[in-house]
PLY file of the C-alpha trace (Angstrom):
ply
format ascii 1.0
element vertex 269
property float x
property float y
property float z
element edge 268
property int vertex1
property int vertex2
end_header
32.24 43.55 41.93
29.59 45.50 40.25
26.05 44.95 41.48
24.00 42.40 39.47
21.83 45.35 37.85
25.53 46.44 36.62
26.73 43.52 34.61
25.97 44.46 31.32
28.83 46.69 30.44
27.87 47.43 26.94
24.14 47.15 27.08
21.64 49.88 25.61
19.43 51.83 27.77
16.32 49.50 27.52
15.77 48.66 31.16
13.68 50.12 33.70
14.20 51.04 37.25
13.25 48.39 39.75
10.43 48.89 42.29
11.49 48.73 45.94
9.75 45.48 46.26
12.56 44.41 43.97
15.60 45.30 46.37
15.82 42.39 48.36
16.17 40.09 45.41
18.99 42.58 43.92
20.38 42.83 47.60
20.83 38.56 47.63
21.80 38.39 43.59
24.40 40.75 44.44
25.91 39.41 47.27
25.93 36.17 45.13
27.56 37.57 42.34
29.97 39.11 44.59
30.93 35.77 46.43
31.02 34.10 43.07
34.45 36.33 42.44
35.88 34.74 45.67
38.26 31.35 44.91
35.84 29.66 47.53
34.50 26.82 45.70
35.43 23.14 45.96
35.26 20.17 44.39
35.44 17.70 46.87
33.32 19.54 49.82
32.40 16.61 51.89
30.97 17.38 55.86
32.44 15.89 58.75
29.08 15.14 60.16
26.52 14.47 57.37
23.42 15.43 59.61
22.14 18.84 59.21
19.43 20.18 62.08
17.19 21.88 59.46
15.09 21.15 56.24
16.73 20.75 52.85
15.81 24.44 51.89
17.57 25.18 55.20
20.66 23.34 54.32
20.60 25.45 50.96
19.95 28.65 52.74
23.00 28.10 55.29
25.39 27.03 52.51
27.31 29.74 50.82
27.74 27.64 47.76
24.20 26.96 47.50
22.25 29.82 48.84
21.28 31.15 45.26
19.58 27.83 44.57
17.66 28.12 47.47
16.44 31.67 46.10
15.45 29.64 42.86
13.81 27.11 44.77
11.28 29.79 46.15
10.92 31.65 42.75
10.05 28.10 41.24
7.32 27.81 43.71
9.02 24.73 45.28
9.64 25.90 48.83
7.05 23.55 50.38
8.60 20.50 48.16
11.96 21.08 50.10
10.26 21.94 53.41
7.66 19.23 53.83
8.70 16.20 51.30
11.10 13.89 51.67
13.41 14.03 48.96
16.61 13.24 47.29
18.07 16.47 45.79
21.38 16.42 43.36
22.22 20.19 43.81
23.92 22.20 41.22
26.20 25.00 42.44
25.29 29.12 42.90
28.77 28.83 40.17
26.26 26.99 37.98
23.97 30.07 37.86
26.82 32.58 37.30
27.79 31.05 34.19
24.27 30.40 32.89
23.64 34.20 33.21
26.96 35.28 31.90
28.15 38.95 31.31
27.99 40.92 28.20
31.20 41.00 26.06
33.37 39.75 28.75
37.39 39.92 28.44
38.43 38.94 31.93
40.00 35.88 33.25
37.20 34.50 35.30
36.19 31.22 33.93
33.09 31.55 35.56
32.16 34.40 33.56
33.30 33.04 30.41
31.43 31.44 27.62
28.44 32.26 25.75
25.98 32.56 28.55
22.25 33.64 28.44
22.72 37.66 28.70
25.11 37.57 25.50
22.66 35.52 23.84
19.69 38.07 24.53
21.81 41.13 24.01
22.75 39.61 20.58
18.94 39.01 19.82
18.11 42.74 20.89
16.08 40.98 24.00
16.07 42.02 27.09
18.67 40.51 29.38
18.64 39.06 33.00
19.11 41.72 35.80
17.92 39.66 38.77
16.94 36.09 39.17
13.13 37.27 39.12
13.61 37.95 35.38
13.29 34.46 34.51
10.08 33.26 34.06
9.26 30.76 37.22
8.24 27.73 35.03
11.82 27.82 33.58
13.49 27.94 37.18
11.15 24.90 38.08
11.41 22.99 35.03
15.06 22.51 35.38
15.02 22.13 39.31
12.70 19.18 39.02
15.00 17.46 37.06
17.50 17.28 40.27
14.62 16.54 42.59
13.97 12.81 43.49
11.08 11.25 45.76
12.43 9.44 48.97
15.68 9.57 51.11
18.63 8.02 48.94
22.06 7.97 50.15
25.01 6.77 48.28
24.91 3.50 49.69
21.10 3.11 48.23
22.20 3.09 44.59
23.66 0.33 42.52
27.44 0.08 41.27
27.86 1.64 37.65
30.58 0.93 35.59
30.36 3.29 32.33
32.87 0.98 30.35
30.72 -2.15 30.81
27.52 -1.07 31.62
25.99 -4.47 30.36
27.13 -5.49 33.81
27.12 -2.36 35.95
24.73 -0.19 34.73
23.36 1.84 37.66
19.70 2.49 37.51
16.98 4.54 36.00
15.13 6.83 38.43
12.10 9.45 37.78
12.39 12.61 38.90
9.62 14.94 40.12
8.74 16.26 36.44
9.15 12.69 35.04
12.37 13.10 33.22
14.40 10.15 33.51
17.99 9.87 34.99
20.45 6.83 35.46
22.13 7.28 38.93
24.92 4.99 40.01
27.98 4.76 42.32
31.17 4.27 40.60
33.83 2.06 42.30
37.40 3.37 41.78
40.02 0.48 41.91
42.42 0.89 45.06
45.72 1.90 42.92
49.22 1.63 44.82
52.64 3.27 43.36
50.55 4.27 40.15
52.91 4.57 37.10
55.68 3.04 38.68
56.99 -0.59 37.95
55.41 -1.70 41.23
52.09 -0.46 40.66
49.54 -2.99 41.81
45.81 -2.33 41.57
42.74 -3.75 43.13
39.61 -3.83 41.11
36.69 -1.85 42.32
38.53 -1.75 46.09
38.94 2.04 45.81
36.66 4.92 47.05
33.13 5.20 45.51
31.41 8.15 44.08
28.27 8.75 43.19
27.33 9.75 39.51
23.79 10.81 38.32
23.55 11.08 34.08
20.49 12.79 32.90
18.81 11.16 29.90
16.97 13.53 27.60
15.59 11.40 25.42
14.40 7.62 27.07
13.86 6.79 23.25
17.88 7.08 23.06
19.02 5.58 26.27
22.66 5.54 25.36
22.67 9.57 25.17
23.57 10.46 28.80
24.87 13.84 30.75
26.85 12.30 33.18
27.62 14.13 36.33
29.55 13.10 39.44
29.12 14.29 42.51
31.30 16.46 44.72
29.63 15.76 48.23
27.14 13.12 49.13
24.98 12.03 51.51
24.38 15.22 53.61
21.25 14.46 55.30
18.76 17.45 56.61
15.74 16.27 58.43
13.48 15.77 55.61
15.81 14.60 52.96
19.64 14.06 51.31
21.61 16.18 49.59
23.99 15.32 47.35
25.95 18.15 45.60
27.04 17.99 42.42
30.58 18.71 40.77
29.88 22.01 39.50
33.33 21.81 37.00
31.88 18.99 35.02
28.04 20.08 34.36
26.23 23.42 33.76
22.67 24.17 35.13
19.82 21.89 34.03
22.46 19.26 32.62
22.38 20.77 29.18
22.95 24.74 29.86
21.97 25.82 26.23
18.59 24.18 26.62
17.83 26.45 29.44
19.01 29.70 27.51
16.88 28.56 24.41
13.73 28.26 26.87
14.54 31.59 28.16
15.12 33.28 24.83
12.11 31.58 23.68
9.83 33.43 26.86
11.21 36.80 25.84
10.20 36.75 22.44
0 1
1 2
2 3
3 4
4 5
5 6
6 7
7 8
8 9
9 10
10 11
11 12
12 13
13 14
14 15
15 16
16 17
17 18
18 19
19 20
20 21
21 22
22 23
23 24
24 25
25 26
26 27
27 28
28 29
29 30
30 31
31 32
32 33
33 34
34 35
35 36
36 37
37 38
38 39
39 40
40 41
41 42
42 43
43 44
44 45
45 46
46 47
47 48
48 49
49 50
50 51
51 52
52 53
53 54
54 55
55 56
56 57
57 58
58 59
59 60
60 61
61 62
62 63
63 64
64 65
65 66
66 67
67 68
68 69
69 70
70 71
71 72
72 73
73 74
74 75
75 76
76 77
77 78
78 79
79 80
80 81
81 82
82 83
83 84
84 85
85 86
86 87
87 88
88 89
89 90
90 91
91 92
92 93
93 94
94 95
95 96
96 97
97 98
98 99
99 100
100 101
101 102
102 103
103 104
104 105
105 106
106 107
107 108
108 109
109 110
110 111
111 112
112 113
113 114
114 115
115 116
116 117
117 118
118 119
119 120
120 121
121 122
122 123
123 124
124 125
125 126
126 127
127 128
128 129
129 130
130 131
131 132
132 133
133 134
134 135
135 136
136 137
137 138
138 139
139 140
140 141
141 142
142 143
143 144
144 145
145 146
146 147
147 148
148 149
149 150
150 151
151 152
152 153
153 154
154 155
155 156
156 157
157 158
158 159
159 160
160 161
161 162
162 163
163 164
164 165
165 166
166 167
167 168
168 169
169 170
170 171
171 172
172 173
173 174
174 175
175 176
176 177
177 178
178 179
179 180
180 181
181 182
182 183
183 184
184 185
185 186
186 187
187 188
188 189
189 190
190 191
191 192
192 193
193 194
194 195
195 196
196 197
197 198
198 199
199 200
200 201
201 202
202 203
203 204
204 205
205 206
206 207
207 208
208 209
209 210
210 211
211 212
212 213
213 214
214 215
215 216
216 217
217 218
218 219
219 220
220 221
221 222
222 223
223 224
224 225
225 226
226 227
227 228
228 229
229 230
230 231
231 232
232 233
233 234
234 235
235 236
236 237
237 238
238 239
239 240
240 241
241 242
242 243
243 244
244 245
245 246
246 247
247 248
248 249
249 250
250 251
251 252
252 253
253 254
254 255
255 256
256 257
257 258
258 259
259 260
260 261
261 262
262 263
263 264
264 265
265 266
266 267
267 268
């Protein structure tokens, strides 16, 4: 896998050499992108032992699918919050950052690189593309990471039931994130089904497995418009908080990736 500063295959020569102080970030990001090439991402990555002996930031750093998120925490100036605050973090995955940045004129088969990512759109507009995570304004990383951060420790059992088909009955609950954006959080109680699809099928309503969902509400004046996202692995418990890892296949970074890209484009004009 090429290093991050080589990922633009058809870019023009409009970039300067990086100073030596940028090398650690370049190496870290290169490692991230090389790890993204492996098929080691998961949908259900539950921990046998949910307790982690370290801070929330330590957990991100120690987890190969999340260590780039740990880098973003530092770039966003949120390191102290992830070390000292008591918080619940609904964590996106490293692959979501790969999807956000993207590659220029990519013709391969890797779905992580496919799509109209930030670099393709920046290149089309004649703007400098992203070669390291630090090329994105720290305020942008902070804005979108804070959407996933909530004060206090909250495990799956602490959230109310949600049924997306009968929200008037089981509607979850709205919560304010660190930046005062609003998300609905609730637990889907799946049915217990035996012999599904067969004449002998039996179904027990709400008696199956339970899955946590977070649904970002971009405009509280339109409360019925949500970006709902399932959790792949819940109730990971570092010393100062709880981490719920989101299903990266269901939603991209920031809940609305194009909004993030629009902010990046505006910052580079």
